[in-house]
PAFI-875422 format. One record per atom (N, C-alpha, C): residue number from 1; residue in three letters; chain; atom name; x, y, z. Coordinates in steps of 0.02 Angstrom, whole numbers, m for minus. Atoms other than C-alpha are relative to their C-alpha. Layout:
<sites>
{NUM,"ala","A","CA",{X,Y,Z}}
...
</sites>
This chain:
<sites>
{1,"unk","A","N",{49,54,m1}}
{1,"unk","A","CA",{1580,1142,m572}}
{1,"unk","A","C",{4,m39,66}}
{2,"unk","A","N",{1,34,m64}}
{2,"unk","A","CA",{1526,1061,m410}}
{2,"unk","A","C",{13,m74,m9}}
{3,"unk","A","N",{m12,71,1}}
{3,"unk","A","CA",{1585,887,m371}}
{3,"unk","A","C",{m65,m37,11}}
{4,"unk","A","N",{60,41,m8}}
{4,"unk","A","CA",{1451,755,m389}}
{4,"unk","A","C",{2,m35,68}}
{5,"unk","A","N",{1,36,m64}}
{5,"unk","A","CA",{1396,680,m222}}
{5,"unk","A","C",{25,m71,m8}}
{6,"unk","A","N",{m26,69,2}}
{6,"unk","A","CA",{1479,516,m179}}
{6,"unk","A","C",{m57,m48,m10}}
{7,"unk","A","N",{51,52,12}}
{7,"unk","A","CA",{1386,365,m239}}
{7,"unk","A","C",{m5,m44,62}}
{8,"unk","A","N",{15,41,m59}}
{8,"unk","A","CA",{1305,273,m94}}
{8,"unk","A","C",{m58,m46,m15}}
{9,"unk","A","N",{58,44,8}}
{9,"unk","A","CA",{1177,135,m75}}
{9,"unk","A","C",{m65,41,4}}
{10,"unk","A","N",{59,m42,m8}}
{10,"unk","A","CA",{1053,267,m18}}
{10,"unk","A","C",{m14,41,m63}}
{11,"unk","A","N",{9,m39,61}}
{11,"unk","A","CA",{1082,374,m172}}
{11,"unk","A","C",{m24,m44,m57}}
{12,"unk","A","N",{23,48,51}}
{12,"unk","A","CA",{1061,222,m284}}
{12,"unk","A","C",{m73,m15,10}}
{13,"unk","A","N",{68,15,m14}}
{13,"unk","A","CA",{899,182,m197}}
{13,"unk","A","C",{m47,57,m20}}
{14,"unk","A","N",{40,m59,18}}
{14,"unk","A","CA",{834,360,m221}}
{14,"unk","A","C",{m7,1,m77}}
{15,"unk","A","N",{3,1,73}}
{15,"unk","A","CA",{876,344,m407}}
{15,"unk","A","C",{m48,m53,m24}}
{16,"unk","A","N",{45,55,19}}
{16,"unk","A","CA",{785,177,m418}}
{16,"unk","A","C",{m72,19,11}}
{17,"unk","A","N",{68,m22,m14}}
{17,"unk","A","CA",{630,251,m338}}
{17,"unk","A","C",{m24,49,m54}}
{18,"unk","A","N",{17,m48,51}}
{18,"unk","A","CA",{632,394,m462}}
{18,"unk","A","C",{m14,m34,m68}}
{19,"unk","A","N",{12,38,62}}
{19,"unk","A","CA",{647,273,m608}}
{19,"unk","A","C",{m65,m37,2}}
{20,"unk","A","N",{62,40,m8}}
{20,"unk","A","CA",{506,164,m542}}
{20,"unk","A","C",{m61,46,m1}}
{21,"unk","A","N",{57,m46,0}}
{21,"unk","A","CA",{393,314,m511}}
{21,"unk","A","C",{m17,24,m70}}
{22,"unk","A","N",{12,m24,67}}
{22,"unk","A","CA",{413,369,m691}}
{22,"unk","A","C",{m23,m57,m46}}
{23,"unk","A","N",{13,53,50}}
{23,"unk","A","CA",{411,203,m783}}
{23,"unk","A","C",{m24,m66,27}}
{24,"unk","A","N",{20,65,m28}}
{24,"unk","A","CA",{354,68,m664}}
{24,"unk","A","C",{57,m44,16}}
{25,"unk","A","N",{m52,46,m23}}
{25,"unk","A","CA",{449,m77,m593}}
{25,"unk","A","C",{40,m30,m58}}
{26,"unk","A","N",{m36,29,58}}
{26,"unk","A","CA",{492,m145,m765}}
{26,"unk","A","C",{55,46,m26}}
{27,"unk","A","N",{m52,m48,23}}
{27,"unk","A","CA",{595,12,m798}}
{27,"unk","A","C",{62,m2,43}}
{28,"unk","A","N",{m56,0,m47}}
{28,"unk","A","CA",{709,m24,m651}}
{28,"unk","A","C",{53,m51,m26}}
{29,"unk","A","N",{m57,39,21}}
{29,"unk","A","CA",{868,m89,m730}}
{29,"unk","A","C",{64,34,26}}
{30,"unk","A","N",{m61,m30,m24}}
{30,"unk","A","CA",{1047,m62,m677}}
{30,"unk","A","C",{22,57,m45}}
{31,"unk","A","N",{m18,m54,47}}
{31,"unk","A","CA",{1074,43,m833}}
{31,"unk","A","C",{m41,62,14}}
{32,"unk","A","N",{44,m59,m10}}
{32,"unk","A","CA",{924,155,m802}}
{32,"unk","A","C",{13,33,67}}
{33,"unk","A","N",{m14,m28,m66}}
{33,"unk","A","CA",{962,175,m618}}
{33,"unk","A","C",{66,35,0}}
{34,"unk","A","N",{m65,m33,6}}
{34,"unk","A","CA",{1143,215,m657}}
{34,"unk","A","C",{m5,67,m36}}
{35,"unk","A","N",{9,m63,36}}
{35,"unk","A","CA",{1089,346,m783}}
{35,"unk","A","C",{m35,52,45}}
{36,"unk","A","N",{35,m46,m46}}
{36,"unk","A","CA",{970,422,m655}}
{36,"unk","A","C",{48,27,52}}
{37,"unk","A","N",{m49,m21,m51}}
{37,"unk","A","CA",{1112,429,m528}}
{37,"unk","A","C",{59,38,m29}}
{38,"unk","A","N",{m54,m34,34}}
{38,"unk","A","CA",{1232,500,m659}}
{38,"unk","A","C",{65,m38,1}}
{39,"unk","A","N",{m61,42,m1}}
{39,"unk","A","CA",{1352,354,m657}}
{39,"unk","A","C",{m10,m58,m50}}
{40,"unk","A","N",{5,61,41}}
{40,"unk","A","CA",{1392,202,m762}}
{40,"unk","A","C",{m32,m57,40}}
{41,"unk","A","N",{34,55,m34}}
{41,"unk","A","CA",{1291,46,m721}}
{41,"unk","A","C",{49,m41,42}}
{42,"unk","A","N",{m47,41,m36}}
{42,"unk","A","CA",{1447,m47,m667}}
{42,"unk","A","C",{18,29,68}}
{43,"unk","A","N",{m17,m31,m64}}
{43,"unk","A","CA",{1477,79,m529}}
{43,"unk","A","C",{m48,m21,56}}
{44,"unk","A","N",{50,20,m50}}
{44,"unk","A","CA",{1318,20,m443}}
{44,"unk","A","C",{20,m62,38}}
{45,"unk","A","N",{m15,65,m30}}
{45,"unk","A","CA",{1391,m150,m407}}
{45,"unk","A","C",{49,5,59}}
{46,"unk","A","N",{m40,m10,m60}}
{46,"unk","A","CA",{1507,m75,m277}}
{46,"unk","A","C",{m46,7,62}}
{47,"unk","A","N",{46,m13,m56}}
{47,"unk","A","CA",{1350,m44,m171}}
{47,"unk","A","C",{m60,m47,1}}
{48,"unk","A","N",{53,51,2}}
{48,"unk","A","CA",{1219,m171,m229}}
{48,"unk","A","C",{27,m59,m38}}
{49,"unk","A","N",{m29,60,30}}
{49,"unk","A","CA",{1260,m349,m271}}
{49,"unk","A","C",{m29,m18,m68}}
{50,"unk","A","N",{34,20,60}}
{50,"unk","A","CA",{1133,m370,m409}}
{50,"unk","A","C",{m66,38,m6}}
{51,"unk","A","N",{65,m30,5}}
{51,"unk","A","CA",{968,m311,m476}}
{51,"unk","A","C",{m48,m27,53}}
{52,"unk","A","N",{41,29,m52}}
{52,"unk","A","CA",{886,m431,m355}}
{52,"unk","A","C",{11,33,67}}
{53,"unk","A","N",{m17,m35,m62}}
{53,"unk","A","CA",{976,m347,m211}}
{53,"unk","A","C",{m32,69,m1}}
{54,"unk","A","N",{31,m66,7}}
{54,"unk","A","CA",{913,m179,m275}}
{54,"unk","A","C",{m74,m5,12}}
{55,"unk","A","N",{72,9,m10}}
{55,"unk","A","CA",{734,m243,m282}}
{55,"unk","A","C",{m16,m15,73}}
{56,"unk","A","N",{8,13,m72}}
{56,"unk","A","CA",{751,m310,m105}}
{56,"unk","A","C",{2,66,39}}
{57,"unk","A","N",{m6,m65,m34}}
{57,"unk","A","CA",{806,m136,m51}}
{57,"unk","A","C",{m61,44,m13}}
{58,"unk","A","N",{59,m38,15}}
{58,"unk","A","CA",{659,m58,m140}}
{58,"unk","A","C",{m60,m24,40}}
{59,"unk","A","N",{54,28,m41}}
{59,"unk","A","CA",{538,m174,m52}}
{59,"unk","A","C",{5,24,72}}
{60,"unk","A","N",{m10,m23,m69}}
{60,"unk","A","CA",{614,m124,113}}
{60,"unk","A","C",{m15,75,5}}
{61,"unk","A","N",{11,m73,2}}
{61,"unk","A","CA",{607,61,65}}
{61,"unk","A","C",{m73,17,7}}
{62,"unk","A","N",{73,m12,m2}}
{62,"unk","A","CA",{418,49,43}}
{62,"unk","A","C",{m24,9,72}}
{63,"unk","A","N",{24,m1,m68}}
{63,"unk","A","CA",{395,17,228}}
{63,"unk","A","C",{29,56,43}}
{64,"unk","A","N",{m28,m57,m36}}
{64,"unk","A","CA",{502,164,280}}
{64,"unk","A","C",{m50,57,5}}
{65,"unk","A","N",{51,m52,m1}}
{65,"unk","A","CA",{352,275,242}}
{65,"unk","A","C",{m65,m20,33}}
{66,"unk","A","N",{61,25,m32}}
{66,"unk","A","CA",{225,171,338}}
{66,"unk","A","C",{3,13,75}}
{67,"unk","A","N",{3,m14,m71}}
{67,"unk","A","CA",{169,224,511}}
{67,"unk","A","C",{8,m66,40}}
{68,"unk","A","N",{m13,60,m39}}
{68,"unk","A","CA",{236,98,637}}
{68,"unk","A","C",{m40,3,66}}
{69,"unk","A","N",{38,0,m64}}
{69,"unk","A","CA",{118,50,780}}
{69,"unk","A","C",{47,m5,60}}
{70,"unk","A","N",{m36,10,m62}}
{70,"unk","A","CA",{184,71,955}}
{70,"unk","A","C",{m24,m62,37}}
{71,"unk","A","N",{17,62,m33}}
{71,"unk","A","CA",{187,m85,1061}}
{71,"unk","A","C",{m60,8,46}}
{72,"unk","A","N",{53,m9,m49}}
{72,"unk","A","CA",{68,m11,1188}}
{72,"unk","A","C",{m55,47,m25}}
{73,"unk","A","N",{53,m40,28}}
{73,"unk","A","CA",{m41,91,1071}}
{73,"unk","A","C",{m65,m40,0}}
{74,"unk","A","N",{64,36,8}}
{74,"unk","A","CA",{m228,49,1070}}
{74,"unk","A","C",{m3,m31,m68}}
{75,"unk","A","N",{m11,37,63}}
{75,"unk","A","CA",{m233,m85,937}}
{75,"unk","A","C",{m43,24,m57}}
{76,"unk","A","N",{43,m20,55}}
{76,"unk","A","CA",{m383,m25,839}}
{76,"unk","A","C",{23,66,m33}}
{77,"unk","A","N",{m23,m64,27}}
{77,"unk","A","CA",{m322,154,819}}
{77,"unk","A","C",{67,m8,m35}}
{78,"unk","A","N",{m66,10,31}}
{78,"unk","A","CA",{m146,93,779}}
{78,"unk","A","C",{m7,m34,m68}}
{79,"unk","A","N",{10,34,63}}
{79,"unk","A","CA",{m207,m26,644}}
{79,"unk","A","C",{m33,45,m51}}
{80,"unk","A","N",{32,m46,44}}
{80,"unk","A","CA",{m316,109,570}}
{80,"unk","A","C",{51,50,m28}}
{81,"unk","A","N",{m51,m50,22}}
{81,"unk","A","CA",{m172,234,563}}
{81,"unk","A","C",{49,m34,m48}}
{82,"unk","A","N",{m47,34,44}}
{82,"unk","A","CA",{m54,105,487}}
{82,"unk","A","C",{m31,m16,m68}}
{83,"unk","A","N",{34,16,63}}
{83,"unk","A","CA",{m182,51,357}}
{83,"unk","A","C",{m4,62,m46}}
{84,"unk","A","N",{3,m61,39}}
{84,"unk","A","CA",{m207,230,301}}
{84,"unk","A","C",{68,21,m27}}
{85,"unk","A","N",{m68,m17,19}}
{85,"unk","A","CA",{m20,259,297}}
{85,"unk","A","C",{25,m45,m57}}
{86,"unk","A","N",{m20,48,51}}
{86,"unk","A","CA",{13,101,196}}
{86,"unk","A","C",{m35,14,m66}}
{87,"unk","A","N",{36,m18,62}}
{87,"unk","A","CA",{m122,147,71}}
{87,"unk","A","C",{29,62,m32}}
{88,"unk","A","N",{m30,m61,28}}
{88,"unk","A","CA",{m43,318,52}}
{88,"unk","A","C",{64,m14,m39}}
{89,"unk","A","N",{m62,18,32}}
{89,"unk","A","CA",{125,242,9}}
{89,"unk","A","C",{m13,m37,m65}}
{90,"unk","A","N",{17,39,60}}
{90,"unk","A","CA",{49,119,m115}}
{90,"unk","A","C",{m31,43,m54}}
{91,"unk","A","N",{30,m45,48}}
{91,"unk","A","CA",{m49,259,m196}}
{91,"unk","A","C",{52,45,m32}}
{92,"unk","A","N",{m53,m44,25}}
{92,"unk","A","CA",{102,372,m213}}
{92,"unk","A","C",{50,m36,m44}}
{93,"unk","A","N",{m48,39,38}}
{93,"unk","A","CA",{208,231,m284}}
{93,"unk","A","C",{m35,m64,m25}}
{94,"unk","A","N",{41,56,24}}
{94,"unk","A","CA",{93,115,m387}}
{94,"unk","A","C",{41,m64,m13}}
{95,"unk","A","N",{m42,58,13}}
{95,"unk","A","CA",{239,m1,m431}}
{95,"unk","A","C",{10,m42,62}}
{96,"unk","A","N",{m14,36,m61}}
{96,"unk","A","CA",{253,m50,m249}}
{96,"unk","A","C",{m45,m61,9}}
{97,"unk","A","N",{47,56,m9}}
{97,"unk","A","CA",{101,m164,m259}}
{97,"unk","A","C",{27,m65,m26}}
{98,"unk","A","N",{m26,62,29}}
{98,"unk","A","CA",{192,m288,m369}}
{98,"unk","A","C",{64,m25,35}}
{99,"unk","A","N",{m63,16,m32}}
{99,"unk","A","CA",{344,m288,m256}}
{99,"unk","A","C",{m8,m19,74}}
{100,"unk","A","N",{8,9,m71}}
{100,"unk","A","CA",{282,m281,m77}}
{100,"unk","A","C",{m17,m72,15}}
{101,"unk","A","N",{10,68,m24}}
{101,"unk","A","CA",{286,m449,11}}
{101,"unk","A","C",{22,m54,m50}}
{102,"unk","A","N",{m16,49,52}}
{102,"unk","A","CA",{353,m531,m147}}
{102,"unk","A","C",{73,m22,2}}
{103,"unk","A","N",{m71,15,m1}}
{103,"unk","A","CA",{538,m534,m106}}
{103,"unk","A","C",{15,m55,52}}
{104,"unk","A","N",{m19,55,m44}}
{104,"unk","A","CA",{620,m686,m26}}
{104,"unk","A","C",{53,20,52}}
{105,"unk","A","N",{m50,m23,m47}}
{105,"unk","A","CA",{747,m581,69}}
{105,"unk","A","C",{m24,65,30}}
{106,"unk","A","N",{28,m61,m30}}
{106,"unk","A","CA",{647,m459,177}}
{106,"unk","A","C",{53,39,37}}
{107,"unk","A","N",{m48,m43,m33}}
{107,"unk","A","CA",{743,m310,241}}
{107,"unk","A","C",{m20,19,70}}
{108,"unk","A","N",{12,m15,m69}}
{108,"unk","A","CA",{754,m240,416}}
{108,"unk","A","C",{m60,47,11}}
{109,"unk","A","N",{56,m46,m8}}
{109,"unk","A","CA",{625,m102,389}}
{109,"unk","A","C",{m67,m37,m6}}
{110,"unk","A","N",{60,40,9}}
{110,"unk","A","CA",{494,m223,325}}
{110,"unk","A","C",{m11,m45,60}}
{111,"unk","A","N",{6,43,m57}}
{111,"unk","A","CA",{529,m345,465}}
{111,"unk","A","C",{m19,38,63}}
{112,"unk","A","N",{16,m41,m59}}
{112,"unk","A","CA",{522,m206,595}}
{112,"unk","A","C",{m74,20,m1}}
{113,"unk","A","N",{71,m17,7}}
{113,"unk","A","CA",{352,m153,528}}
{113,"unk","A","C",{m43,m60,21}}
{114,"unk","A","N",{40,60,m16}}
{114,"unk","A","CA",{283,m330,539}}
{114,"unk","A","C",{4,m18,74}}
{115,"unk","A","N",{m8,13,m71}}
{115,"unk","A","CA",{356,m355,712}}
{115,"unk","A","C",{m42,49,41}}
{116,"unk","A","N",{37,m51,m38}}
{116,"unk","A","CA",{277,m191,771}}
{116,"unk","A","C",{m75,m13,m3}}
{117,"unk","A","N",{71,14,6}}
{117,"unk","A","CA",{106,m239,704}}
{117,"unk","A","C",{m20,m57,47}}
{118,"unk","A","N",{16,57,m42}}
{118,"unk","A","CA",{108,m407,791}}
{118,"unk","A","C",{10,15,74}}
{119,"unk","A","N",{m13,m20,m70}}
{119,"unk","A","CA",{181,m333,951}}
{119,"unk","A","C",{m59,40,27}}
{120,"unk","A","N",{57,m40,m22}}
{120,"unk","A","CA",{40,m206,959}}
{120,"unk","A","C",{m62,m44,11}}
{121,"unk","A","N",{59,43,m5}}
{121,"unk","A","CA",{m94,m337,929}}
{121,"unk","A","C",{5,m48,59}}
{122,"unk","A","N",{m9,48,m54}}
{122,"unk","A","CA",{m21,m463,1051}}
{122,"unk","A","C",{0,35,69}}
{123,"unk","A","N",{m2,m37,m63}}
{123,"unk","A","CA",{13,m334,1188}}
{123,"unk","A","C",{m70,23,19}}
{124,"unk","A","N",{68,m21,m14}}
{124,"unk","A","CA",{m168,m279,1171}}
{124,"unk","A","C",{m44,m59,19}}
{125,"unk","A","N",{38,58,m24}}
{125,"unk","A","CA",{m221,m456,1213}}
{125,"unk","A","C",{m30,m44,m52}}
{126,"unk","A","N",{25,44,52}}
{126,"unk","A","CA",{m265,m530,1045}}
{126,"unk","A","C",{42,m63,2}}
{127,"unk","A","N",{m37,64,2}}
{127,"unk","A","CA",{m220,m715,1035}}
{127,"unk","A","C",{44,m3,m62}}
{128,"unk","A","N",{m42,6,59}}
{128,"unk","A","CA",{m87,m771,913}}
{128,"unk","A","C",{m42,m13,m64}}
{129,"unk","A","N",{40,9,60}}
{129,"unk","A","CA",{m218,m840,790}}
{129,"unk","A","C",{m39,63,m20}}
{130,"unk","A","N",{39,m59,18}}
{130,"unk","A","CA",{m326,m683,800}}
{130,"unk","A","C",{45,56,m26}}
{131,"unk","A","N",{m47,m51,25}}
{131,"unk","A","CA",{m175,m569,780}}
{131,"unk","A","C",{22,m16,m71}}
{132,"unk","A","N",{m18,19,68}}
{132,"unk","A","CA",{m124,m668,626}}
{132,"unk","A","C",{m56,13,m49}}
{133,"unk","A","N",{57,m13,42}}
{133,"unk","A","CA",{m299,m658,555}}
{133,"unk","A","C",{m8,76,m12}}
{134,"unk","A","N",{6,m74,6}}
{134,"unk","A","CA",{m304,m470,589}}
{134,"unk","A","C",{51,27,m47}}
{135,"unk","A","N",{m54,m24,43}}
{135,"unk","A","CA",{m137,m441,505}}
{135,"unk","A","C",{m15,m15,m73}}
{136,"unk","A","N",{13,20,68}}
{136,"unk","A","CA",{m186,m538,351}}
{136,"unk","A","C",{m60,36,m29}}
{137,"unk","A","N",{61,m31,25}}
{137,"unk","A","CA",{m360,m465,336}}
{137,"unk","A","C",{10,74,m16}}
{138,"unk","A","N",{m10,m72,9}}
{138,"unk","A","CA",{m306,m284,356}}
{138,"unk","A","C",{45,14,m60}}
{139,"unk","A","N",{m46,m13,56}}
{139,"unk","A","CA",{m158,m292,237}}
{139,"unk","A","C",{m31,m21,m66}}
{140,"unk","A","N",{32,21,62}}
{140,"unk","A","CA",{m257,m390,107}}
{140,"unk","A","C",{m51,51,m24}}
{141,"unk","A","N",{49,m52,18}}
{141,"unk","A","CA",{m392,m258,113}}
{141,"unk","A","C",{35,62,m28}}
{142,"unk","A","N",{m36,m59,23}}
{142,"unk","A","CA",{m268,m115,96}}
{142,"unk","A","C",{28,m10,m69}}
{143,"unk","A","N",{m31,12,66}}
{143,"unk","A","CA",{m175,m194,m49}}
{143,"unk","A","C",{m55,m4,m54}}
{144,"unk","A","N",{55,7,48}}
{144,"unk","A","CA",{m338,m241,m136}}
{144,"unk","A","C",{m33,66,m17}}
{145,"unk","A","N",{32,m65,12}}
{145,"unk","A","CA",{m414,m69,m114}}
{145,"unk","A","C",{47,45,m42}}
{146,"unk","A","N",{m47,m40,38}}
{146,"unk","A","CA",{m256,16,m177}}
{146,"unk","A","C",{3,m22,m73}}
{147,"unk","A","N",{m2,27,68}}
{147,"unk","A","CA",{m252,m98,m329}}
{147,"unk","A","C",{m62,21,m39}}
{148,"unk","A","N",{61,m20,32}}
{148,"unk","A","CA",{m433,m61,m368}}
{148,"unk","A","C",{1,74,m18}}
{149,"unk","A","N",{m5,m72,14}}
{149,"unk","A","CA",{m404,127,m353}}
{149,"unk","A","C",{44,14,m59}}
{150,"unk","A","N",{m47,m13,55}}
{150,"unk","A","CA",{m257,118,m472}}
{150,"unk","A","C",{m28,m21,m67}}
{151,"unk","A","N",{25,26,64}}
{151,"unk","A","CA",{m357,24,m604}}
{151,"unk","A","C",{m69,23,m19}}
{152,"unk","A","N",{64,m28,20}}
{152,"unk","A","CA",{m519,120,m604}}
{152,"unk","A","C",{7,36,m66}}
{153,"unk","A","N",{m6,m31,67}}
{153,"unk","A","CA",{m556,179,m782}}
{153,"unk","A","C",{m14,75,m3}}
{154,"unk","A","N",{15,m71,0}}
{154,"unk","A","CA",{m602,355,m729}}
{154,"unk","A","C",{64,41,m7}}
{155,"unk","A","N",{m55,m47,7}}
{155,"unk","A","CA",{m488,498,m780}}
{155,"unk","A","C",{2,44,62}}
{156,"unk","A","N",{m8,m45,m57}}
{156,"unk","A","CA",{m418,612,m646}}
{156,"unk","A","C",{m43,62,m12}}
{157,"unk","A","N",{43,m59,4}}
{157,"unk","A","CA",{m543,751,m613}}
{157,"unk","A","C",{m66,m13,m34}}
{158,"unk","A","N",{63,15,34}}
{158,"unk","A","CA",{m683,664,m708}}
{158,"unk","A","C",{m56,m8,50}}
{159,"unk","A","N",{58,6,m44}}
{159,"unk","A","CA",{m854,680,m628}}
{159,"unk","A","C",{m31,m69,m7}}
{160,"unk","A","N",{30,67,0}}
{160,"unk","A","CA",{m937,517,m579}}
{160,"unk","A","C",{m63,m2,m44}}
{161,"unk","A","N",{60,m3,41}}
{161,"unk","A","CA",{m1100,571,m662}}
{161,"unk","A","C",{17,m8,m74}}
{162,"unk","A","N",{m21,3,71}}
{162,"unk","A","CA",{m1009,596,m828}}
{162,"unk","A","C",{23,m70,m17}}
{163,"unk","A","N",{m25,67,12}}
{163,"unk","A","CA",{m924,428,m812}}
{163,"unk","A","C",{m57,m50,m8}}
{164,"unk","A","N",{58,46,2}}
{164,"unk","A","CA",{m1088,336,m778}}
{164,"unk","A","C",{m37,8,m67}}
{165,"unk","A","N",{34,m13,64}}
{165,"unk","A","CA",{m1167,420,m930}}
{165,"unk","A","C",{39,m26,m59}}
{166,"unk","A","N",{m42,20,56}}
{166,"unk","A","CA",{m1020,380,m1041}}
{166,"unk","A","C",{1,m76,m10}}
{167,"unk","A","N",{m5,73,8}}
{167,"unk","A","CA",{m1012,193,m1004}}
{167,"unk","A","C",{m64,m30,m27}}
{168,"unk","A","N",{62,21,34}}
{168,"unk","A","CA",{m1194,177,m1057}}
{168,"unk","A","C",{m25,m68,19}}
{169,"unk","A","N",{28,64,m22}}
{169,"unk","A","CA",{m1248,28,m952}}
{169,"unk","A","C",{m77,1,m9}}
{170,"unk","A","N",{73,3,8}}
{170,"unk","A","CA",{m1425,m25,m1003}}
{170,"unk","A","C",{m35,m15,66}}
{171,"unk","A","N",{23,8,m70}}
{171,"unk","A","CA",{m1497,4,m830}}
{171,"unk","A","C",{m67,m34,6}}
{172,"unk","A","N",{65,35,m3}}
{172,"unk","A","CA",{m1669,m63,m874}}
{172,"unk","A","C",{10,m76,5}}
{173,"unk","A","N",{m16,71,m6}}
{173,"unk","A","CA",{m1587,m234,m884}}
{173,"unk","A","C",{31,m17,67}}
{174,"unk","A","N",{m35,12,m63}}
{174,"unk","A","CA",{m1498,m213,m718}}
{174,"unk","A","C",{m30,45,53}}
{175,"unk","A","N",{37,m45,m45}}
{175,"unk","A","CA",{m1623,m140,m595}}
{175,"unk","A","C",{36,15,66}}
{176,"unk","A","N",{m34,m13,m65}}
{176,"unk","A","CA",{m1517,m162,m438}}
{176,"unk","A","C",{63,42,m10}}
{177,"unk","A","N",{m55,m44,17}}
{177,"unk","A","CA",{m1367,m83,m522}}
{177,"unk","A","C",{m25,71,m10}}
{178,"unk","A","N",{31,m66,10}}
{178,"unk","A","CA",{m1480,60,m575}}
{178,"unk","A","C",{m17,32,67}}
{179,"unk","A","N",{17,m24,m67}}
{179,"unk","A","CA",{m1540,76,m395}}
{179,"unk","A","C",{63,25,36}}
{180,"unk","A","N",{m63,m18,m32}}
{180,"unk","A","CA",{m1362,79,m330}}
{180,"unk","A","C",{27,66,m26}}
{181,"unk","A","N",{m26,m61,31}}
{181,"unk","A","CA",{m1308,213,m453}}
{181,"unk","A","C",{m43,62,18}}
{182,"unk","A","N",{45,m56,m15}}
{182,"unk","A","CA",{m1462,320,m420}}
{182,"unk","A","C",{7,23,73}}
{183,"unk","A","N",{m2,m17,m71}}
{183,"unk","A","CA",{m1444,313,m229}}
{183,"unk","A","C",{69,22,22}}
{184,"unk","A","N",{m67,m9,m27}}
{184,"unk","A","CA",{m1256,310,m205}}
{184,"unk","A","C",{47,42,m43}}
{185,"unk","A","N",{m50,m28,45}}
{185,"unk","A","CA",{m1172,384,m358}}
{185,"unk","A","C",{m25,64,m35}}
{186,"unk","A","N",{22,m57,40}}
{186,"unk","A","CA",{m1270,500,m474}}
{186,"unk","A","C",{m24,58,45}}
{187,"unk","A","N",{20,m60,m38}}
{187,"unk","A","CA",{m1284,674,m401}}
{187,"unk","A","C",{23,0,72}}
{188,"unk","A","N",{m21,8,m70}}
{188,"unk","A","CA",{m1198,619,m239}}
{188,"unk","A","C",{73,19,12}}
{189,"unk","A","N",{m71,m16,m7}}
{189,"unk","A","CA",{m1021,681,m272}}
{189,"unk","A","C",{39,m62,25}}
{190,"unk","A","N",{m29,63,m21}}
{190,"unk","A","CA",{m969,499,m256}}
{190,"unk","A","C",{74,m5,m17}}
{191,"unk","A","N",{m71,14,12}}
{191,"unk","A","CA",{m785,454,m239}}
{191,"unk","A","C",{16,m69,29}}
{192,"unk","A","N",{m16,68,m25}}
{192,"unk","A","CA",{m727,274,m226}}
{192,"unk","A","C",{47,3,59}}
{193,"unk","A","N",{m49,m5,m55}}
{193,"unk","A","CA",{m586,329,m111}}
{193,"unk","A","C",{m34,8,67}}
{194,"unk","A","N",{35,m9,m63}}
{194,"unk","A","CA",{m715,374,20}}
{194,"unk","A","C",{m24,m66,30}}
{195,"unk","A","N",{22,64,m25}}
{195,"unk","A","CA",{m760,190,36}}
{195,"unk","A","C",{53,m32,45}}
{196,"unk","A","N",{m54,32,m35}}
{196,"unk","A","CA",{m591,149,113}}
{196,"unk","A","C",{m13,m4,75}}
{197,"unk","A","N",{11,m1,m72}}
{197,"unk","A","CA",{m633,202,291}}
{197,"unk","A","C",{m58,m44,21}}
{198,"unk","A","N",{59,40,m17}}
{198,"unk","A","CA",{m803,116,289}}
{198,"unk","A","C",{19,m74,m1}}
{199,"unk","A","N",{m20,70,4}}
{199,"unk","A","CA",{m731,m50,232}}
{199,"unk","A","C",{48,m22,53}}
{200,"unk","A","N",{m48,14,m53}}
{200,"unk","A","CA",{m587,m42,354}}
{200,"unk","A","C",{m36,m6,67}}
{201,"unk","A","N",{38,3,m63}}
{201,"unk","A","CA",{m709,m8,496}}
{201,"unk","A","C",{m38,m65,7}}
{202,"unk","A","N",{34,64,m3}}
{202,"unk","A","CA",{m807,m164,451}}
{202,"unk","A","C",{46,m56,25}}
{203,"unk","A","N",{m49,51,m21}}
{203,"unk","A","CA",{m650,m270,470}}
{203,"unk","A","C",{18,10,73}}
{204,"unk","A","N",{m19,m13,m69}}
{204,"unk","A","CA",{m598,m185,632}}
{204,"unk","A","C",{m57,m15,49}}
{205,"unk","A","N",{58,16,m43}}
{205,"unk","A","CA",{m774,m202,703}}
{205,"unk","A","C",{m2,m75,14}}
{206,"unk","A","N",{2,73,m9}}
{206,"unk","A","CA",{m770,m390,674}}
{206,"unk","A","C",{58,m26,42}}
{207,"unk","A","N",{m58,20,m40}}
{207,"unk","A","CA",{m596,m407,747}}
{207,"unk","A","C",{m11,19,74}}
{208,"unk","A","N",{14,m21,m68}}
{208,"unk","A","CA",{m651,m308,899}}
{208,"unk","A","C",{m50,m48,33}}
{209,"unk","A","N",{49,47,m26}}
{209,"unk","A","CA",{m799,m426,919}}
{209,"unk","A","C",{33,m66,18}}
{210,"unk","A","N",{m35,64,m13}}
{210,"unk","A","CA",{m688,m580,906}}
{210,"unk","A","C",{46,6,60}}
{211,"unk","A","N",{m43,m11,m58}}
{211,"unk","A","CA",{m566,m505,1031}}
{211,"unk","A","C",{m40,m1,65}}
{212,"unk","A","N",{42,m1,m60}}
{212,"unk","A","CA",{m707,m474,1154}}
{212,"unk","A","C",{m23,m71,18}}
{213,"unk","A","N",{22,69,m13}}
{213,"unk","A","CA",{m765,m655,1135}}
{213,"unk","A","C",{59,m39,31}}
{214,"unk","A","N",{m59,35,m27}}
{214,"unk","A","CA",{m587,m717,1167}}
{214,"unk","A","C",{10,17,75}}
{215,"unk","A","N",{m15,m21,m67}}
{215,"unk","A","CA",{m572,m616,1326}}
{215,"unk","A","C",{m60,m4,47}}
{216,"unk","A","N",{60,9,m40}}
{216,"unk","A","CA",{m750,m650,1386}}
{216,"unk","A","C",{m31,65,21}}
{217,"unk","A","N",{28,m65,m18}}
{217,"unk","A","CA",{m796,m466,1385}}
{217,"unk","A","C",{m61,17,m42}}
{218,"unk","A","N",{58,m11,42}}
{218,"unk","A","CA",{m936,m485,1258}}
{218,"unk","A","C",{m61,m37,26}}
</sites>
């Protein structure tokens, strides 16, 4: 029988992620994480101080999978790449939405991500206020879009046409909703996920315009 790998903080974190992926954040307890790691819960305390410490580590882990902008990268392309990367992490780990930005003890990976975003924006010439507005607007959009995606009532693989027919909205009472469905959804192979890029571009377009006004190039 092979010896079990030594228990480390990293191994505990991997076990916590596995527990959260299966059962959500509410399933993350020291007992469940210990069981996932193949040890008694008490053994975890040699590597994590408390459940709160474990949740802090999970929040930090989320940002390990997010693309970090380079200080001298073109800001628009860098923000677009990071937004798509962040959305991918939130989609792969739905529990992350309730944890990200919620901890009072941010870890080094989260802080490095935030520093990199601001460094890219500021090095590109955005003022401190505009960089702050950009950071808030982009992340709020990504989090909100990911949350909406996770809570859509459509089943995986379900066709949009079938879903529209099933919900049975009395379209004669809602002519503009009927118009929207007829033009954008029914028979159009519509996917809500495809809206992400369009909405992000709207935000980036406005930020680009504000940046041009700040620098007198507009």
